[in-house]
N, C-alpha and C positions, 0 to 999 in steps of 0.2 A: 370809318368814322370821322365825320367833320369835326373840329374843333366849336363848341358852343360858346357863343360870346352873348353876354346878356350884362343888364346894368348892374347886377349883382357881383359880376366878376366873369371868369372862364372856366370851363370843365371840359375833358375830354377823357380819352384812354392813352396810357402810357405805352409808348411803343408803335413802331410803323413808320411810314414815309413822312419826312419832314413836310408840315403844313397840314397833315390830315389827322393828327391827335394832339395832346398835350405835350409837345417837346421842349427841350430847354430853350429854344429860340423865342417861341410864344411866351415861355414864362418871364424870360427877361424883358420883352417888349411890353407886356402888361404890367409887371411890377414897376417898370421904368415909368409908364404913362401914369399909374396910380401914384407913386411917388411924386411925380410931376405935379399933379393935381393938388395932392396935400399941402405940398410946399412947405413943410415943417422940418423938423429936426430930430423927431424919436417916432420909432413905429415899433410895436409889439408884433411878434410873430409866434404862432402856436399849431401845432399839426395834431391830426389823430393818429391812429396806429398802422396806417396803410404801409404796404411794403415799399411804395414809392415815395413815401413821406421824407426820409433823409435826403434823397436826391433832390426833390422839390425844395425843400427847405434851404439846401446848400447853395441852390440856383438864387432863389428868392433873397436870402440874407446877402450872399455876395453881391448881388445887383444893387441892394438898397445901400451897403457900403460903399459901392462905386457912385451912388448919388449923394454920397456925404452924411448919411443917418447914422444915428445911434440906433442900433437895433437891439430889443429886447427880447430875446430868444428864451421862450418859457417852456420850450420842449414838448413833451407828450402832454396834451390838455384838451379839455373838451372846448366845444365853440362857445358856450357861456362863460367858461372860465378865462377865454382869450378876450372877451368882450368886457368882463370886469377888469382884466388886467390892464387894458386900455386906460380905463379911468385911473385906477390905483397908481399907474406910473405916470400919469397926466401926459399922456403921449398924444401924437397928432393923429394917430390911426392905429390899424392893425390890419394883419392878413391872416386869415384862418386857412391852412391847407388841409381841406377835406373835400370829399365829394359826398358828404353826409350819408345817405342810404344806398348810394350806388354800389354795385359790386366791386370786388377788389381790384380790377384793372383801372378803375376810373380814379382821378383825382382833380382838384379843382383850387382855385383862389376865390376866397370870400373875402369881400373889402369893407373895412369898418371905418367909420369917420370918429373924431376926436372924443365922442361920447361912447363909444363903445358900440354903436349901432349900425346896422346896414346902410350903405349909400342909398340916397333917394334916388327916384329916376331920373331927374335931371342932373345929378352929380355922376351918377353912373354912365350916364350918355356923354358926359363931357369927357370922362375917363376913356371911353370907347374911340370918341374923336380924336383924342391926343395919340392913342395908340395908332390909329389907322394913319396919321400924318408922320409918326416917326420922327418928329424933329425934337429930338433929345439932347440934353446937355447933361454930361457927367462932371463929377468933382475933379478939381486939378489933385495931383499926386498930395500936396500937402494938407488937402481938406478932406482926404477920405474918411468915411464912418469907421464904426467899429461895432463888434458884437459883444454883449453883455448877457451872460446867462443867468436866467433867474428860477431855480427850482421850488420856490416856495410858493406858487400861485394856487396849486391845487389844495394845499391845506388851508390856505387863505380862503378861497371859495368855500370850502366845507364850514370853515368858521362864520362866514358871513350868512349861511344858510342857518345855523343854529342861532344867531343873532336876532332873526327875524322875529317880530312881536308874536306872529300866529302859528310860529313852529315851536309846539310845547314839548319841549325836551323831556320834563320831569314825566308828564302822562305818557310818553313814547316809552321810556325806561321802565315805567311801572307795568305797562302791558306785555313787556318781555316778548315782543314780536320775533317770530322766526320767518326769514323770508328767503326765498330762491331767486337768484337774479341772473339773467342771460345778458352778457356785456359783449358778446359778439368779437370777441379778439380784438378789442380796441381799447381805447383810454378809459371806457367805463369801467373796466377791470382794474385800473389803477385807483380812481378816484372814488367809486362807490363803498369799496371796502372801507375806506377812511371815513366815508359818511356813517355808514353802519355802526361802526365801532364808536363813533362820537354820539350816536344816538342810543347805544346800548341794545343794538338789535343784533339777535343771532341769525348767521346767514351762510348760504353756500352759493358758491358763484359757478355757473356754468359759462363755459368759453371764455375764461377769465383771461387767458395768456394773451398779451398785447403783441400779436404777431402779424396781425394784417392779412391772414390766412382765414377768412370768415369761415364758420362752420356751417353756415347755411346762407340763403339770401338774407342780406343785412337788414332789409325793410321790415319794421316791427309789426307784421300783418298775421292773422291768424295762421294762414296757409304756411307760413315759414317758421311757425313756432311749436311745431308738435312736440319737439324735444323737451322744452321745459313745461308744457301741458301734461305729457306723460309722467313727468317728474311730480307735478303738483297733485296728479290723480293718486300717486301713491300714498299720499298723507304727510303730515308732520310739519306743514307749512301754514302760515296765515296768510301769505300773500307772495304772488309771484311778480317780478319786476323785469321789463325789457326795456332795452334803450337801443338805439341806432350807435353806428360808429362814432359820432361826434357828440352824441349825449345831450341833443336838444329836443328829442322826441322820446315820449314816454308812454308805454302800455303796460296795463295791470292784466294779473290772471288771478281769478278768484282761488280759494282754498281748495275748491272741488275740481278743479283743472279748466275751468270754463272760462273764455274770455271776459274780462269786465266790459270791453268793448272800447277800442281806441278813442272813438267819438266821446266817451265818457269820462276820459281822463281830466279834460278841462271843466266838464259839467259837474264833477264830484268836487273838485278843487275849489271852482268857483262858489258852489254851495256852500263850503265851509268859510272861505273869505266872507262872503255876502252876509253870513250869519254872525260873523266876529267882527265885521268892520264898523269902526269908530264913525264913519262918515255918515253925513246925513241921508237920510230917505232920498232925497231929490238927487243926490250924487251917487247913488248905488248904480252906477254904470258898468255894463260890461260889452266886450266886443268880441266877434270871432268872424271869419270870412264867409263869404256867401255860400260855401260848399260845406260849412261845417252843420251839425245838427241844431234842429229847432229846439232840443231839450234846454240848450244854455239860455234861449229866451225864456223858456217857461220857467226855469229856475230862478232866473232874475226877478221876473214878474211876481213869482211867489214871495220874493222879499221885499217887494214894492220897489224894485229898482227899474232901470230903463236899459234895454238892449238896442245895439246898433251893429249893422253889418258893414264890413269891409271888404274891398276887392281882395282877391286871393294874392298871397306874397305877405312875409312877415313885415316888410317896410309900411306896406298899406294898412296892416292892422295896428301896428304901433303908432302910426300918423293918426288913425282914427281914435286910438285910445288916448291919445294925449289931446285930442280936439274935444272929446266928451268927458274926460277926466275919469277914465275907467278904473276902477280898483282892481281888475283881474281882465284878462282877456287871453286870446291866443288861437290856435288852429286846431280843426277836428282832427288833424294827425296827430296827436299825442302832444302838441306844443302848447305849453303853460307859460304866460308871459306874466309877471307880477311886478308891477312897477315899485313897490317898496324894495325891490332887490335890484333890478334894471330891467329896461325895455329890450329884452331878448328871450326867445323860449329857453328854458333850463329845467331839465329833468330832475336835477338835484333839488330844486326849489320845489318841484311838483311833489317829489317823493316826501320831502320834509311836511309840506302842508296835508298831503294825503294821510300819512302815518298818524298825524296830529289829529284830524278828524276822525280816523278810525278808532283811535286811543280814548278821546273825549267821548265819544257816541256808545263805545264798550259794545260794538257790534262787530260780526264778520265782515268779511269783504262782499261775499254774495248778498248778505243782508242789505249792506249799504246801497248795492247796485238796485236792489230792489225799491228803493226809496224814490227813484228818478223816473221820469215819463220815459217809456220805453218806445223809441223809434227805431226804423231799421232803414240803412242807405243803400241802393244799389248803384255801382259804377259801372257804366258802358262808354262806348266810344265809337263815332263814326269815322270810316276811313274815307279820305276825300282824295280826288287827285290834285297835283300841285297847282293847276290852274283854276280850280275852284274859288269863286269869291266868297270867302265866309262871312266876311262882313255883311255883304248884302243878304246872305241867308238868315243871319241873326236879326237884323232888321225887318225882314218879312215875318219872322216867328214873333218878334216884339209886337208889330202890327196886327198880327192875327190875334193875340191872346189880350191887346189893349182894349178890345172889344167884349171880352168876356167880364160880366158884371162880377163873378166870383174870383177873378184872378188879379193878384197885384203883382206888377211888372217891375223888375229892377233891372237897369241897363248900364250899371257903374262898371260891371265885368262880364262881359257877355251878356246872356239874357237869364234872369231867374224869374221864374213862374210860382208865385206863392198862392195856394189854394187853402182853404179852410182847414183842411187836414193833412196837407201835403205840399210837397214843392219838387221843382225839378230845375236845374240850373244846366245851362248849355254855354261853354266857354271853348275858344279856339286854343290850341296849344301854340306856344311860342317857338317850338322846336320842330314840330312835325305837321303834315297836312291832315291833322283831325280835329274833330270837336269833340271834347269832353263832356259827357252827360251824367251828370249826378241826380238822383232823385230818391227822396224819402217819404216815407208813409208809416203807417202803423204796424205793417207786415212787410215781408220781403217780397212777397209776390205781388202785393199791391204796388210798393216802389218800382220794383222792376217792369212791371205792365206800365206804369206810367212814364218810365224812360223810354221804353220802346214805342210808345205810342208819339212821343216828340221825336224820336229818329225817324219813325215812318213819316212824321211831316216834313222833316228835312229831306229824307230821300225823295219824295214827292215834288219836290221845289226844284231839284236838279234837272 
């Protein structure tokens, strides 16, 4: 397995031959490059519950001390907690040690700027350039840095959610919700009980021990969630809640054990925020990436607002949100970004807003789901040879559909073709010789057929 280097950091598997995976040498090199780029005095470090977390943390913190930094080690913490901690500590940056939804053998370094937000593409490229040159300067012995422990960030994160204007704590407490949450043996098992207790929510946690030994594939997709879905079918719960290992993605399960729909996490929260926004109608803006459901656009326009699409990637979404002044945004993978809190995906914020919506409307989870437009997304891929010119293929697809009077073509990230009642998005992978093909329509059969039609178009071009 090759180490994956990108503008957002590095990731790989732990163990194996030097240079093939995420090993201590690479951790030192990229931490040094990042610290060199930041050029400040204080960096926050947080980690999820992975088995390799303590080892990676020790290498990261030791390297930063060697660079002369004050390191704020907040310990076991979610990605959004670490993002917020950068701001609260007025730090120059932050490093999140997490491989997000990847399996247990993976780990990664995610890099933040002084706002607690992911580096831009340009800044990430500079870090990679510094790492490649390996022209590093470390601090003299009398100017070595030091590590400061701070275990208060989880509770502060919870309090920040309670303090949000649209999180209706009293309404939630009056509903006396009972929820079941799968925290996949990571930091969600530490922080979600704190949130539930503060909201007066009765709860049961599945896979709550923060061991890093994930009980199932940690990506919060239906195929991986049969355990909690079966639990919900037994009755006695108002809502099922699923997070990934670093708690920036969020999925809901209805009281009857059926998936609410990962794409509809953002849609439902956005509907609530738009309905209760104090912004003028002209500034009721929302943003999601090109591969997310059209339902967000529909809900936004229902409230008289304006929807914009961004390229795939959290930093692209937040950049677009700032540009249009969005009141809510995120990604269809269950990522809710609420600027009144911070510009980062945050499952805790999503839970607070979702429960507020349920409480105020007095409906069940399944009844709430029925109030939104119903679309189905099919996800396919085209495997290519390493020699295939993917960019040339995508240009040909764009040219082909530019002549279709019913098609609207967007090429800011691959090629997305919007038809009146459906869409298909083709984009190349940054890590594999494949084209990802996402398509959406009113039925899964129609969505899959559209995706396969475009796949055939690509096959015919090769």
